[in-house]
C-alpha positions as CSV (number, residue, x, y, z in Angstrom):
1,X,-15.5,34.6,193.8
2,X,-12.1,33.7,192.3
3,X,-11.0,34.8,188.9
4,X,-10.0,32.1,186.4
5,X,-6.6,32.9,184.7
6,X,-8.2,32.1,181.4
7,X,-10.6,35.0,181.8
8,X,-7.8,37.5,181.2
9,X,-6.9,35.5,178.0
10,X,-10.5,35.6,176.8
11,X,-10.7,39.4,177.5
12,X,-7.4,40.0,175.6
13,X,-8.4,37.8,172.7
14,X,-11.8,39.4,172.5
15,X,-10.4,43.0,172.7
16,X,-7.9,42.2,169.9
17,X,-10.9,41.3,167.7
18,X,-13.0,44.3,168.8
19,X,-15.3,42.3,171.0
20,X,-16.5,42.4,174.6
21,X,-17.5,39.0,176.1
22,X,-19.5,39.2,179.3
23,X,-18.0,37.1,182.1
24,X,-21.1,34.9,182.3
25,X,-20.1,33.5,178.9
26,X,-16.4,32.9,179.7
27,X,-17.0,29.3,180.7
28,X,-18.5,28.5,177.3
29,X,-15.8,30.4,175.4
30,X,-13.1,28.6,177.5
31,X,-14.6,25.2,176.5
32,X,-14.6,26.3,172.8
33,X,-11.0,27.5,173.0
34,X,-9.9,24.2,174.5
35,X,-11.7,22.3,171.8
36,X,-10.2,24.4,169.0
37,X,-6.7,24.0,170.5
38,X,-7.1,20.2,170.6
39,X,-8.2,20.2,166.9
40,X,-5.3,22.4,166.1
41,X,-2.9,20.0,167.8
42,X,-4.3,17.1,165.8
43,X,-3.9,19.0,162.5
44,X,-0.4,20.1,163.4
45,X,0.6,16.6,164.3
46,X,-0.9,15.0,161.1
47,X,1.7,13.6,158.7
48,X,0.8,14.2,155.1
49,X,2.4,12.5,152.2
50,X,4.3,14.6,149.6
51,X,1.7,13.7,147.0
52,X,-2.0,13.8,147.7
53,X,-4.6,11.9,145.7
54,X,-8.2,13.0,145.2
55,X,-10.8,11.3,147.3
56,X,-12.4,8.2,145.9
57,X,-15.1,9.1,143.4
58,X,-14.1,12.8,143.4
59,X,-15.6,14.8,140.6
60,X,-14.6,18.5,140.2
């Protein structure tokens, strides 16, 4: 059995948050990390105007 390099990242991130994630869940955690990173990249690359208008029909 080979060790995925992401497993050590998952272990370190989990330990930093006081968690222990069993190795059988690493594949799912890895998928979630990749998804969250892709969302983060989308948000970071989003150009926003200097002035934002409320959404159509917005009522506070």
